[in-house]
C-alpha positions as CSV (number, residue, x, y, z in Angstrom):
1,M,53.4,90.6,94.6
2,K,55.3,88.8,92.3
3,K,57.7,89.9,90.2
4,T,57.2,89.9,86.4
5,A,59.0,90.1,83.2
6,L,57.7,93.6,82.4
7,G,59.6,96.7,81.7
8,C,61.3,97.9,84.9
9,A,59.8,101.2,84.6
10,A,56.1,99.3,84.2
11,L,56.6,97.0,87.1
12,L,58.0,100.1,89.4
13,A,54.9,102.1,88.6
14,S,52.5,99.0,89.0
15,T,54.3,99.0,93.1
16,T,54.3,102.7,93.6
17,I,50.7,102.9,93.8
18,V,49.7,105.0,97.2
19,V,47.7,103.0,99.5
20,P,45.3,105.5,102.0
21,P,45.5,105.2,105.1
22,A,43.0,103.9,107.6
23,N,41.3,107.4,108.0
24,A,41.6,108.8,104.5
25,N,40.8,112.1,105.8
26,A,43.5,112.3,108.1
27,K,47.1,113.4,106.7
28,P,49.3,110.7,108.2
29,V,51.8,111.0,110.5
30,A,54.7,109.9,108.2
31,Q,54.6,108.0,104.2
32,V,55.9,104.3,104.3
33,W,57.7,102.1,101.3
34,L,57.8,98.2,102.3
35,T,59.5,95.5,100.3
36,T,58.8,91.9,101.9
37,G,61.1,88.7,101.4
38,D,58.2,87.1,100.1
39,E,58.1,89.6,97.2
40,R,54.2,90.2,97.7
41,N,55.1,94.1,98.7
42,L,58.1,95.6,96.1
43,L,58.8,99.4,97.2
44,A,54.8,99.3,97.8
45,D,53.5,102.3,99.6
46,R,51.5,101.1,102.5
47,T,51.2,104.0,105.0
48,D,48.0,101.9,105.7
49,L,49.8,100.1,108.4
50,L,51.0,102.8,110.3
51,R,49.8,103.0,114.2
52,P,50.0,104.9,117.1
53,A,53.3,104.8,119.4
54,D,53.3,101.2,121.4
55,P,54.9,102.2,124.7
56,A,55.6,97.9,124.9
57,A,57.6,98.5,121.8
58,P,61.0,99.2,121.5
59,T,62.2,103.2,119.7
60,I,64.4,103.8,117.3
61,A,64.9,107.5,117.9
62,V,65.9,110.2,115.7
63,N,68.1,113.0,116.7
64,P,68.1,115.8,113.9
65,G,70.4,118.0,115.7
66,E,73.4,115.0,115.5
67,T,75.2,115.1,112.1
68,Y,77.5,112.3,110.4
69,Q,78.5,112.6,106.9
70,K,77.1,113.4,103.7
71,V,75.6,111.2,100.8
72,N,77.3,111.6,97.5
73,G,75.0,108.5,95.9
74,F,74.2,105.0,95.3
75,G,74.5,102.8,92.1
76,A,76.2,99.8,90.1
77,S,78.5,98.8,87.0
78,L,77.7,99.0,83.5
79,T,79.9,96.0,82.7
80,D,80.5,95.0,79.1
81,S,78.3,92.0,80.0
82,S,75.3,94.4,81.2
83,A,76.1,97.2,78.6
84,H,75.4,94.5,75.6
85,L,72.4,93.2,77.3
86,I,70.5,96.8,77.7
87,V,71.7,97.9,75.0
88,T,70.3,95.0,72.0
89,S,67.2,94.7,74.7
90,P,64.0,96.5,72.6
91,D,63.4,98.0,76.1
92,K,66.2,100.0,76.3
93,H,65.6,103.0,76.9
94,G,62.5,102.0,79.5
95,I,65.1,100.2,81.6
96,M,67.9,102.9,81.4
97,R,65.1,105.4,82.7
98,S,63.8,103.1,85.5
99,L,67.5,102.3,86.6
100,F,68.5,106.3,86.3
101,S,65.7,108.6,86.3
102,P,65.9,110.4,89.2
103,G,61.9,111.0,89.4
104,S,59.3,108.9,90.5
105,R,59.6,107.0,87.8
106,G,63.1,105.3,88.8
107,L,65.6,104.3,91.0
108,G,67.4,107.5,90.2
109,L,71.1,105.7,90.5
110,S,73.7,108.3,90.8
111,Y,77.1,106.4,90.6
112,L,78.6,103.8,87.9
113,R,81.6,102.2,88.7
114,Q,83.1,101.9,85.1
115,P,85.5,98.3,84.5
116,I,89.0,99.9,82.7
117,G,89.2,97.4,80.2
118,S,87.4,94.4,81.1
119,S,86.6,92.0,84.2
120,D,85.0,89.0,84.6
121,F,82.0,90.4,83.2
122,V,83.1,90.5,79.3
123,N,80.7,89.2,76.2
124,G,83.4,88.0,75.0
125,P,87.7,88.0,75.2
126,H,89.5,89.9,78.0
127,H,91.1,93.0,76.8
128,T,92.5,96.6,78.0
129,Y,92.9,99.4,75.9
130,D,96.6,98.9,75.1
131,D,96.8,95.0,74.1
132,M,99.9,93.9,72.3
133,P,101.0,90.8,70.7
134,A,102.9,88.5,73.1
135,G,106.5,89.7,73.3
136,Q,105.8,93.4,72.1
137,T,105.4,96.4,74.3
138,D,104.2,100.0,73.8
139,P,106.1,102.3,75.9
140,G,104.8,105.4,74.4
141,L,101.2,104.0,74.1
142,K,100.8,104.7,70.7
143,H,98.5,101.6,70.3
144,F,96.2,102.8,72.8
145,S,92.4,102.5,71.8
146,I,89.0,102.8,73.6
147,A,87.1,101.5,70.3
148,H,85.7,98.8,71.9
149,D,83.7,101.0,74.3
150,R,82.2,103.0,71.6
151,K,80.8,100.4,70.7
152,E,78.0,99.5,73.4
153,I,79.3,101.0,77.0
154,L,79.7,104.8,76.1
155,P,77.0,105.3,74.2
156,L,74.8,104.0,76.9
157,L,77.0,105.9,79.5
158,R,76.1,109.3,77.5
159,L,72.7,108.1,78.1
160,A,72.9,107.5,81.7
161,K,73.7,111.0,82.0
162,A,71.1,112.6,79.9
163,I,68.8,110.7,82.1
164,N,70.5,111.9,85.1
165,P,72.8,114.7,84.4
166,G,74.7,114.2,88.5
167,L,75.7,111.0,87.4
168,R,79.4,110.2,88.6
169,I,81.8,107.4,87.3
170,I,84.5,105.8,88.8
171,G,87.1,104.0,86.3
172,T,88.6,101.1,88.1
173,P,90.7,98.6,86.0
174,W,90.7,95.1,86.6
175,S,94.3,94.4,85.3
176,P,97.0,96.8,83.3
177,P,98.1,95.5,79.4
178,A,99.9,92.2,79.9
179,W,102.9,93.5,78.4
180,M,103.3,95.8,82.0
181,K,103.4,92.4,84.2
182,T,105.9,90.1,85.5
183,N,103.9,86.9,84.0
184,D,102.8,88.8,80.4
185,S,99.3,87.8,81.5
186,L,96.1,89.9,82.2
187,I,95.7,86.9,84.8
188,G,97.4,87.2,88.1
189,G,101.0,88.5,88.3
190,R,102.5,91.9,89.3
191,L,103.3,95.3,87.9
192,K,107.0,95.8,86.6
193,P,108.3,98.0,88.7
194,D,109.5,99.9,85.6
195,A,105.9,100.2,84.4
196,V,105.2,102.2,86.9
197,D,105.2,105.6,85.4
198,V,103.8,104.0,82.1
199,Y,100.3,102.4,83.7
200,A,100.0,105.8,84.9
201,D,100.1,107.6,81.9
202,Y,97.3,104.8,80.8
203,L,95.1,105.6,83.7
204,V,95.4,109.5,82.4
205,K,95.1,109.1,79.0
206,Y,91.8,107.0,79.5
207,V,90.4,109.5,81.9
208,K,91.3,112.2,78.5
209,A,89.7,109.6,75.5
210,Y,86.2,109.3,77.9
211,K,86.4,113.4,78.5
212,A,86.8,113.2,74.7
213,E,84.0,111.0,74.3
214,G,81.8,113.3,76.5
215,V,82.1,111.2,79.4
216,K,83.5,112.7,82.5
217,V,85.8,109.8,85.4
218,D,85.2,111.8,88.5
219,A,87.6,109.3,90.3
220,L,90.1,106.1,89.7
221,T,91.1,103.5,91.7
222,V,94.3,101.8,90.4
223,Q,93.4,98.5,90.9
224,N,90.0,96.5,91.6
225,E,90.9,94.4,94.5
226,P,94.9,94.0,94.5
227,Q,95.1,91.2,96.8
228,N,93.6,89.0,94.6
229,R,96.5,86.8,94.1
230,N,95.1,84.3,91.9
231,P,92.2,85.5,90.2
232,D,90.1,82.4,88.8
233,G,90.5,82.7,85.2
234,Y,89.5,86.6,84.7
235,P,91.5,90.0,84.9
236,G,93.4,90.7,88.0
237,M,96.7,91.9,89.5
238,D,98.5,91.2,93.0
239,L,99.3,94.7,93.9
240,R,100.7,95.0,97.3
241,P,100.8,98.6,99.0
242,D,103.9,99.7,98.2
243,E,103.4,99.5,94.7
244,S,99.9,101.3,94.7
245,A,101.2,103.6,96.7
246,A,104.4,104.1,93.8
247,V,101.4,104.5,91.0
248,I,99.5,107.1,92.9
249,K,102.3,109.2,93.8
250,A,102.9,109.0,89.6
251,L,99.4,109.5,88.8
252,G,98.2,111.9,90.6
253,P,101.1,114.3,89.6
254,K,100.2,113.3,85.7
255,L,96.2,114.0,86.2
256,H,97.1,117.7,87.7
257,A,100.2,118.5,85.0
258,A,96.7,117.0,82.4
259,G,94.4,119.8,84.0
260,L,91.7,116.7,85.3
261,D,90.4,117.0,88.6
262,T,90.1,113.4,88.9
263,Q,90.3,112.2,92.0
264,I,91.7,109.2,93.1
265,L,90.6,106.1,95.7
266,G,92.9,103.7,97.3
267,Y,92.6,100.6,98.7
268,D,89.1,98.9,96.9
269,H,88.9,95.4,98.1
270,N,87.4,93.8,101.1
271,W,86.4,94.7,104.4
272,S,88.9,92.4,105.9
273,L,91.6,90.5,104.4
274,H,89.7,87.2,102.8
275,P,90.8,83.8,104.0
276,N,91.5,82.9,99.6
277,D,94.1,85.7,99.5
278,S,95.9,85.5,102.4
279,G,99.1,83.9,100.2
280,P,101.7,81.6,101.4
281,A,103.3,82.0,104.8
282,D,106.6,82.9,103.5
283,D,104.9,86.1,101.6
284,P,101.6,86.8,103.3
285,A,99.4,89.4,102.4
286,D,98.9,92.2,104.4
287,P,95.7,92.4,106.8
288,E,96.4,95.9,107.1
289,Y,96.4,97.2,103.5
290,V,95.0,100.8,104.2
291,K,97.4,101.2,106.8
292,T,100.1,100.5,105.1
293,L,99.4,102.4,101.9
294,M,98.0,105.6,103.8
295,S,101.7,105.3,105.8
296,D,103.2,106.9,102.4
297,P,102.9,110.3,102.9
298,Q,103.1,111.4,99.7
299,A,100.7,108.7,98.6
300,A,98.3,109.3,101.2
301,K,98.3,113.1,100.1
302,E,97.0,112.5,96.5
303,I,94.2,109.5,97.9
304,D,90.7,111.4,98.3
305,G,89.1,108.6,99.7
306,L,89.2,104.7,100.3
307,A,86.7,102.4,98.7
308,F,86.0,98.8,100.2
309,H,84.4,95.6,99.1
310,C,81.9,93.4,100.9
311,Y,82.9,89.9,100.1
312,A,85.1,89.2,103.8
313,G,84.9,91.0,106.9
314,D,82.4,93.5,108.5
315,P,81.6,96.8,107.6
316,D,82.8,98.5,111.1
317,R,86.4,98.4,109.3
318,M,84.9,101.3,107.4
319,S,84.7,103.2,110.5
320,A,88.3,102.6,111.5
321,A,89.4,103.6,108.4
322,H,87.6,106.9,109.0
323,D,88.6,107.6,112.6
324,A,92.3,107.3,111.6
325,Y,91.8,109.2,108.2
326,P,88.7,111.6,109.3
327,S,89.8,114.0,105.8
328,K,89.2,110.9,103.3
329,D,86.0,109.5,101.8
330,I,85.2,106.8,102.8
331,L,83.0,104.5,99.6
332,L,81.2,100.8,99.6
333,T,82.3,100.1,95.8
334,E,81.2,96.9,95.6
335,C,78.8,94.0,96.0
336,S,76.9,91.3,94.2
337,G,74.7,88.1,95.7
338,S,74.2,87.5,99.7
339,Q,77.4,87.3,101.7
340,S,75.4,85.8,104.6
341,A,75.6,82.4,106.7
342,N,72.7,81.6,104.8
343,P,73.6,80.0,101.7
344,A,71.2,80.1,99.2
345,T,70.8,83.5,97.4
346,T,67.5,84.0,97.1
347,F,65.6,87.0,96.9
348,A,64.9,87.2,100.4
349,D,68.2,86.3,101.7
350,T,69.9,88.7,99.5
351,L,67.4,92.1,100.3
352,H,67.7,91.3,103.9
353,W,71.3,91.3,104.0
354,Q,72.5,93.6,101.8
355,T,70.4,96.2,102.8
356,R,71.5,95.6,106.7
357,Q,75.0,95.9,105.3
358,L,75.5,98.1,103.1
359,T,72.7,100.4,102.9
360,V,72.3,100.6,106.7
361,W,75.3,99.5,108.3
362,G,77.3,100.7,105.7
363,T,76.1,103.9,106.0
364,R,76.1,104.1,109.5
365,H,79.8,103.3,109.3
366,W,80.2,106.4,107.1
367,A,80.1,105.4,103.9
368,S,78.8,108.1,101.3
369,T,78.3,106.1,97.9
370,V,77.0,102.1,97.9
371,I,77.9,100.5,94.6
372,S,76.7,96.8,94.1
373,W,78.0,95.4,91.1
374,N,76.7,94.2,87.2
375,L,74.0,97.0,86.4
376,A,72.7,93.7,84.4
377,L,72.7,90.2,84.0
378,D,71.0,87.6,82.0
379,P,69.3,84.4,83.9
380,A,72.1,82.4,83.9
381,G,74.3,85.3,85.4
382,G,76.1,86.3,82.6
383,P,77.7,86.7,79.9
384,H,80.8,86.3,81.7
385,N,84.6,84.7,81.0
386,G,86.1,83.2,84.4
387,G,85.4,84.7,87.6
388,C,81.7,84.8,89.3
389,A,79.4,81.9,88.5
390,T,77.0,83.1,91.2
391,C,76.5,87.1,90.6
392,F,73.2,88.5,89.4
393,G,72.3,92.1,88.2
394,V,70.4,94.4,89.4
395,V,68.2,93.5,86.9
396,T,68.1,90.2,84.9
397,I,67.7,90.9,81.1
398,D,66.2,87.4,79.2
399,P,68.7,87.8,76.0
400,A,65.3,86.3,74.2
401,T,63.1,89.1,74.5
402,G,65.1,91.7,75.9
403,K,62.6,92.1,79.1
404,A,63.7,93.5,82.0
405,T,62.6,91.5,85.9
406,P,64.1,93.7,89.0
407,T,66.0,91.2,91.0
408,A,66.7,91.9,94.8
409,E,69.6,94.2,94.8
410,Y,67.5,96.6,92.6
411,Y,64.9,96.8,95.8
412,V,68.0,97.3,97.6
413,L,69.2,100.1,95.7
414,G,66.0,101.8,95.5
415,H,64.9,101.8,99.2
416,A,67.6,104.6,98.9
417,G,69.0,106.2,96.0
418,K,64.7,106.9,95.6
419,F,64.7,108.6,98.7
420,I,67.9,110.0,99.1
421,K,69.9,112.4,97.7
422,R,73.1,113.6,97.0
423,G,74.6,116.4,99.4
424,A,71.8,114.4,102.3
425,V,73.5,114.6,105.3
426,R,73.1,111.8,108.0
427,L,71.1,112.3,111.3
428,G,71.9,110.7,114.6
429,T,69.7,107.0,114.6
430,S,69.8,104.5,118.1
431,S,71.1,101.5,117.4
432,Y,68.2,98.3,117.3
433,A,64.8,98.6,118.3
434,G,64.2,95.0,119.3
435,S,65.3,93.4,115.7
436,V,64.8,96.6,113.6
437,I,68.3,98.4,112.4
438,G,68.0,101.9,110.9
439,V,69.8,104.8,109.7
440,T,68.2,108.4,108.5
441,F,69.1,111.0,106.2
442,R,68.0,114.8,106.0
443,N,68.0,115.8,102.3
444,P,69.0,119.3,100.7
445,D,65.6,119.9,100.5
446,G,64.6,119.3,104.2
447,S,63.2,115.9,103.6
448,V,64.0,113.2,105.9
449,Y,64.0,109.9,105.4
450,L,64.5,106.4,107.6
451,L,66.1,103.3,106.4
452,A,65.0,100.2,108.2
453,V,65.2,96.4,108.3
454,N,64.0,93.7,110.0
455,D,67.4,91.9,110.9
456,D,65.6,88.6,111.7
457,W,66.1,85.7,110.1
458,G,62.9,84.4,109.8
459,A,61.7,84.3,113.4
460,G,59.0,86.9,113.0
461,S,57.5,90.2,112.7
462,Q,58.9,93.2,114.7
463,R,56.7,96.2,115.9
464,F,58.8,99.2,116.9
465,N,58.3,103.2,117.6
466,V,59.3,105.5,115.6
467,S,60.0,109.1,117.5
468,M,61.7,112.1,115.9
469,G,60.4,115.6,117.5
470,R,56.3,115.9,117.0
471,T,56.8,112.5,115.2
472,N,56.1,109.3,116.8
473,F,54.4,106.2,115.7
474,S,54.8,102.5,115.4
475,Y,55.0,99.9,112.5
476,E,55.2,96.7,112.5
477,L,58.0,95.3,109.9
478,P,58.1,91.4,108.4
479,S,61.0,89.5,109.0
480,G,63.5,90.5,106.6
481,G,61.6,93.5,105.7
482,V,62.7,96.6,104.5
483,A,60.8,99.9,104.6
484,T,62.0,103.5,103.7
485,F,59.8,106.2,106.2
486,R,59.4,109.9,104.6
487,L,59.2,111.4,108.5
488,R,59.4,115.0,107.4
């Protein structure tokens, strides 16, 4: 089934029709939803393809008695660009329901990572909440204002929370106001040593301002991608581990003093150091940023979790962080497109790569939360002001018609967020069954779901068995295909 430019709710409804098993009078041993790279199956119920266990096939074994981390949720980012496209669409409410509704009609997205000020995805000039003319400063934050966000972003955040009251929000700055930085610019530069305290005040003021608008900010990071020293024409800042620690040590007590329970997340960058961020030989970047940050005991005490991005390295770095700091939450807070060896970010490639790396391997490596990037972009991957020219949204919205078309990221998130609920616990699941890898969760209501992907780059389908107690069956998953199985 090809994607069509329908409202998302209509498309989702059209792809979740229950297909009865071959023996319509027999209760199936499991239920299966399938998405394939050729787009003929899009979150389609394909329980009809279940077969008895095959003695010749490899097996994914699930152990309900072996438990790991709890799930906090799945989501994306309502960037300035995303908000503008959704607000101006005549199908605004349908799009929002299809993304946030926790019922059968939506993906049930439960997390948003929101830029504090602008990122590269902004429908206009870059900005912060306290911009001043060149040469002027505002240490008292008297000019602080979130007026920009009241136009489109905040109304949509309130709507998202109305649709899914369990929605949580992470706030992340791409840059402090330019007057706090060494280069007096939103692009690049470093935080002035004497601006640490006022920067912490700025972040607290943001949380309080959003709270006054009816939007709770549940967590903060202090800098998006702190090792990106030379952002390509968009806001960013080089924030070294000791500087990040200084901000966190100032921020924590200020949040507490303000009566706010907002958590602080450390790092917020790639699994491993990206080659482009390595720095010059005489001033190299720290490849062990997390370790250096957490070596400051006061900062470590204020940090509730560690956030990672997908653009360099592998998910096993999150297991290393969990093993070193087991009391800290692990989150995957940004990924867009496909970072695989295949340079073409096709639907099939992105479906396969993101499911493998984010929702399967990411959660197997302790991520409690998986967040992609833009909630919506136009067909050209915009609007954007500098930065990523190859990103795409969870949905693509045609600005001429306002119609939304789901992308591969929609189905990556859908195979997880529609079924795996907050509070679910990860269960012990064996590794590869041939070319298929999976991860299993038990929801608070007792339902059990296995998410699996055929991690094969085009060689063919793989038949495999699933075994959990008395539940045993086989299934054939196409190359790069993704399936969610309800086992109980």
